[in-house]
C-alpha positions as CSV (number, residue, x, y, z in Angstrom):
1,M,110.0,95.2,90.4
2,N,109.6,99.0,90.1
3,K,106.6,100.9,88.8
4,N,107.6,101.1,85.1
5,E,108.6,97.4,85.0
6,L,105.3,96.4,86.6
7,L,103.3,98.6,84.2
8,N,105.0,96.9,81.3
9,V,104.1,93.5,82.6
10,L,100.4,94.6,83.0
11,K,100.3,96.1,79.5
12,E,101.8,93.0,77.9
13,F,99.8,90.5,80.0
14,R,96.9,90.3,77.6
15,D,99.0,89.0,74.7
16,S,101.3,86.9,76.9
17,K,101.1,83.1,77.4
18,D,100.2,83.6,81.0
19,N,96.6,83.4,82.1
20,V,96.8,84.2,85.8
21,I,99.4,86.3,87.6
22,L,100.0,87.4,91.2
23,I,101.3,90.8,92.2
24,D,102.6,90.7,95.8
25,G,103.5,93.8,97.8
26,K,103.1,95.6,101.1
27,W,100.0,97.4,102.2
28,G,100.2,101.0,101.2
29,S,103.0,100.3,98.7
30,G,101.0,101.8,95.8
31,K,99.7,98.6,94.2
32,T,96.1,99.7,93.9
33,Y,97.1,103.2,92.8
34,L,99.2,101.6,90.0
35,L,96.3,99.4,89.0
36,N,94.0,102.3,88.7
37,E,96.6,104.2,86.6
38,F,96.8,101.1,84.4
39,I,93.0,100.7,84.1
40,K,92.6,104.3,83.2
41,D,95.1,104.2,80.3
42,F,94.6,100.6,79.0
43,K,92.2,100.6,76.0
44,T,93.1,97.3,74.4
45,C,90.3,95.3,76.1
46,P,87.8,95.7,79.0
47,V,89.3,95.6,82.5
48,Y,87.2,94.8,85.6
49,Y,88.3,95.4,89.1
50,V,87.0,93.7,92.3
51,S,88.4,94.0,95.8
52,L,88.1,90.8,97.9
53,L,87.9,92.9,101.1
54,G,84.7,91.7,102.9
55,K,84.1,88.8,100.4
56,R,83.4,85.5,102.3
57,N,83.0,83.1,99.4
58,I,83.0,82.7,95.6
59,D,79.3,83.8,95.4
60,D,80.4,87.2,96.9
61,I,83.2,87.6,94.4
62,N,81.0,86.6,91.4
63,T,78.2,89.0,92.5
64,S,80.7,91.9,92.7
65,L,82.2,91.0,89.3
66,Y,78.8,90.6,87.7
67,M,77.8,94.1,89.0
68,E,81.1,95.5,87.7
69,V,80.6,94.1,84.3
70,H,76.9,95.2,84.2
71,K,77.3,98.4,86.2
72,D,75.1,100.3,83.7
73,Q,72.2,98.0,84.4
74,I,69.9,97.7,87.4
75,I,70.9,94.6,89.4
76,Q,67.9,93.3,91.3
77,N,69.0,90.0,92.8
78,V,72.1,88.3,94.2
79,V,74.0,86.6,91.4
80,P,74.8,82.9,92.0
81,V,78.3,81.7,91.3
82,A,77.1,79.5,88.4
83,V,76.1,82.6,86.5
84,S,78.8,84.0,84.2
85,P,79.5,87.7,84.7
86,F,80.1,88.0,81.0
87,N,76.7,86.6,79.7
88,D,73.9,89.0,78.9
89,E,71.6,86.1,79.4
90,P,72.9,84.1,82.4
91,S,73.2,80.3,81.9
92,L,74.0,77.7,84.5
93,D,76.3,75.7,82.2
94,Y,78.4,78.7,81.2
95,I,81.6,76.9,82.4
96,L,81.3,74.4,79.6
97,K,80.9,77.1,76.9
98,L,84.4,77.6,75.6
99,N,83.5,79.6,72.5
100,S,84.0,83.1,74.0
101,K,86.2,85.1,71.6
102,S,86.3,88.2,73.8
103,K,89.3,89.0,76.0
104,Y,88.9,90.5,79.4
105,L,91.3,91.4,82.2
106,V,89.9,90.7,85.7
107,I,91.7,92.2,88.7
108,L,91.0,90.6,92.1
109,D,92.6,92.8,94.7
110,D,93.3,92.2,98.4
111,L,93.6,88.5,98.4
112,E,94.9,88.5,102.0
113,R,91.6,90.1,103.1
114,Y,89.5,87.4,101.5
115,G,87.3,85.8,104.2
116,S,87.9,82.2,103.1
117,T,90.9,79.9,103.1
118,H,89.2,77.5,100.6
119,Y,91.7,78.2,97.8
120,D,90.6,75.2,95.9
121,E,87.3,76.9,95.3
122,F,89.1,80.1,94.5
123,L,91.2,78.1,92.0
124,S,88.1,76.7,90.4
125,Y,86.5,80.1,90.0
126,V,89.7,81.6,88.5
127,C,89.9,78.7,86.1
128,A,86.2,79.3,85.1
129,L,87.0,82.9,84.3
130,V,90.0,81.9,82.2
131,L,87.8,79.4,80.3
132,K,85.4,82.3,79.5
133,G,88.2,84.2,77.8
134,S,89.4,86.2,80.8
135,K,92.9,86.8,82.0
136,V,93.2,87.3,85.8
137,I,95.4,89.5,87.9
138,V,95.4,88.7,91.6
139,V,96.9,91.3,94.0
140,S,97.9,90.5,97.6
141,N,100.2,91.2,100.5
142,L,101.2,87.6,101.3
143,S,103.2,88.6,104.4
144,Y,99.8,89.3,106.1
145,L,98.4,85.8,105.6
146,G,98.2,83.9,108.8
147,A,100.2,80.7,109.3
148,G,97.3,78.4,108.4
149,E,96.2,80.6,105.5
150,K,99.7,80.7,104.1
151,Y,100.0,76.9,104.3
152,N,96.8,76.4,102.4
153,F,97.7,79.1,99.9
154,E,101.1,77.6,99.2
155,M,99.4,74.3,98.4
156,Y,97.5,75.9,95.6
157,K,99.8,78.7,94.5
158,E,101.6,76.7,91.8
159,K,98.3,75.5,90.4
160,I,96.7,79.0,90.3
161,F,99.5,81.3,89.1
162,D,101.6,81.2,86.0
163,H,103.8,84.0,87.3
164,V,104.3,85.8,90.7
165,Y,105.7,89.4,90.6
166,K,107.1,91.2,93.6
167,A,106.0,94.9,93.6
168,D,108.8,97.3,94.8
169,L,107.2,100.7,94.0
170,F,108.9,102.9,96.6
171,S,111.6,105.1,95.1
172,T,113.4,108.4,95.7
173,S,111.8,109.9,92.6
174,L,108.3,109.0,93.9
175,L,109.1,110.7,97.3
176,E,110.5,113.8,95.7
177,R,107.3,114.1,93.5
178,K,104.9,113.5,96.4
179,L,106.7,115.5,99.1
180,G,107.5,118.5,96.9
181,K,109.2,121.3,98.7
182,Y,109.4,119.3,101.9
183,F,111.5,116.6,100.3
184,E,114.8,118.3,101.1
185,A,114.1,118.0,104.9
186,F,114.0,114.2,104.7
187,D,117.1,112.1,105.3
188,E,117.5,108.3,105.5
189,S,116.4,108.2,109.1
190,L,113.1,110.0,108.4
191,I,112.5,108.1,105.1
192,S,112.8,104.8,106.9
193,L,109.8,105.7,109.1
194,F,107.6,105.4,106.0
195,N,108.4,101.7,105.9
196,D,107.8,101.8,102.1
197,N,104.2,102.9,102.7
198,I,103.1,105.3,100.0
199,R,99.8,106.0,101.8
200,I,101.7,107.4,104.7
201,V,103.8,109.5,102.3
202,D,100.7,111.0,100.9
203,K,99.2,111.7,104.4
204,T,102.5,113.2,105.5
205,A,102.7,115.6,102.5
206,E,99.1,116.7,103.1
207,F,99.7,117.2,106.8
208,L,102.9,119.2,106.3
209,E,101.0,121.5,104.0
210,I,98.3,122.0,106.7
211,I,101.0,122.7,109.3
212,D,102.8,125.1,107.0
213,N,99.6,127.0,106.4
214,S,98.7,127.0,110.1
215,L,102.0,128.2,111.3
216,S,102.7,130.6,108.5
217,S,105.9,132.6,109.3
218,L,106.5,130.3,112.3
219,F,107.1,127.2,110.1
220,P,110.3,125.7,111.5
221,K,113.5,125.2,109.5
222,D,116.4,122.6,109.5
223,N,116.5,120.4,112.6
224,E,113.4,121.9,114.1
225,L,111.5,121.0,110.9
226,K,113.0,117.4,111.1
227,S,111.8,117.1,114.7
228,L,108.3,118.2,113.6
229,I,108.4,115.6,110.7
230,F,109.6,112.9,113.1
231,Y,106.8,113.3,115.6
232,S,104.2,113.8,112.8
233,L,105.3,110.5,111.2
234,I,105.1,108.7,114.5
235,F,101.6,110.0,115.0
236,L,100.4,109.1,111.5
237,T,101.9,105.6,111.5
238,T,100.5,104.7,114.9
239,F,97.1,106.4,114.3
240,Y,96.6,104.5,111.1
241,N,98.2,101.3,112.5
242,E,100.6,101.3,109.6
243,I,103.4,100.0,111.9
244,P,103.0,96.8,113.8
245,L,101.5,97.8,117.1
246,S,103.0,95.8,119.9
247,Y,102.2,98.4,122.6
248,P,102.7,96.3,125.7
249,K,106.2,95.2,124.5
250,L,107.6,98.7,124.2
251,Q,110.9,98.8,126.1
252,L,110.7,102.5,127.1
253,K,107.6,103.8,128.9
254,G,106.5,107.4,129.5
255,K,106.8,108.8,133.0
256,E,103.8,109.2,135.3
257,E,104.3,113.0,135.5
258,E,104.3,113.1,131.6
259,R,101.1,111.1,131.5
260,K,99.5,113.4,134.0
261,Y,100.6,116.5,132.0
262,I,99.1,115.1,128.8
263,F,95.8,114.3,130.6
264,S,95.7,117.8,132.0
265,K,95.7,119.3,128.5
266,C,92.9,117.0,127.1
267,E,89.2,117.3,127.5
268,N,88.7,113.5,127.3
269,E,90.6,110.4,128.2
270,E,90.5,108.9,124.7
271,D,92.5,111.8,123.2
272,A,94.9,111.7,126.2
273,W,95.6,108.0,125.9
274,E,96.1,108.3,122.1
275,I,98.6,111.1,122.6
276,F,100.4,109.2,125.3
277,K,100.7,106.1,123.1
278,D,102.1,108.2,120.3
279,Y,104.6,109.7,122.7
280,E,105.7,106.3,124.0
281,F,106.2,105.0,120.5
282,S,108.5,108.0,119.8
283,L,110.6,107.1,122.8
284,N,111.2,103.6,121.3
285,I,112.3,104.8,117.8
286,V,115.9,105.6,117.3
287,S,116.3,109.1,115.8
288,N,118.5,112.1,116.0
289,Y,115.5,114.4,116.1
290,K,113.9,113.4,119.4
291,K,113.5,116.4,121.7
292,D,114.2,116.5,125.4
293,N,110.6,117.4,126.3
294,P,108.4,117.1,123.2
295,L,105.1,116.7,125.0
296,D,103.6,120.1,123.9
297,L,104.8,119.4,120.3
298,V,103.1,115.9,120.4
299,I,99.9,117.4,121.8
300,G,99.9,120.2,119.2
301,I,100.3,117.8,116.3
302,Y,97.5,115.6,117.6
303,F,95.1,118.6,118.1
304,L,95.8,120.0,114.6
305,Y,95.4,116.7,112.8
306,I,92.3,115.4,114.7
307,Y,90.4,118.7,115.4
308,G,92.0,121.1,113.0
309,K,93.0,123.3,115.9
310,A,96.4,125.0,115.3
311,D,96.5,127.3,118.4
312,Y,98.3,124.8,120.6
313,L,101.0,124.2,117.9
314,V,101.3,127.9,117.2
315,S,101.9,128.7,120.9
316,Y,104.6,126.0,121.0
317,Y,106.6,127.7,118.2
318,Q,106.0,131.2,119.7
319,K,107.8,130.3,122.9
């Protein structure tokens, strides 16, 4: 489901027959960005957003939701799960009070990062929110649930969700808008390195702007630019762990003399090992833009991104 289709679902959700829906999509695919865009423009009823990252139980969720609802007030104490986030005067029997005429949208993001697999408790809490007049949107990357978590989740999925929507927000038009003047340099091979991750697209666009400003008239064109993009993307995706890191399983390894060369250019071992890891990952990615000896390019990209030092990359393109 693309961006416009999903936005329409969100806008129509309040008046639909569904009470609880799930939006499933990859990390970095733009789900949270889309939700923030929706929240900003949606004026029909109050929308409350809570990330489940770091939450260990229902009390944690309820406390965060209570603080979101009452964010203009001073919250002195932890809020127990039995207290309704929507009551000005908390009552322990709020679950039985079905006379709420208000409508709310509650967004519970990052389900896969929730620190509990007790989905029966989660189901009870979501049902309690619905009984108080809320409609609930749960957002997750189900592919990152562990085997045991996924089994437990599947047992309750049908009971929790009226509808499950698959978010497919990555598109050519989005790339063109975010990458701007650099978009023309990207072909299918380079685009595939994003792995549908919009966060990496944003980081790449920002980094290319930094490189452009740093290199000035030396900024490369055509295949040289594609090589620069290729190694920049390898660095960004490994540095932010946005590709599955199975480092010991890499088929191609760097040579000992290459490792020594990288270490000779770094002041500390941590930087050297990070650069060497990025280089070895590049060896294992099929691409037309790998260079015969890219060590200086890889080192220059790292120094510019981590330390803001452009001199090494400038000297590379002045050769």
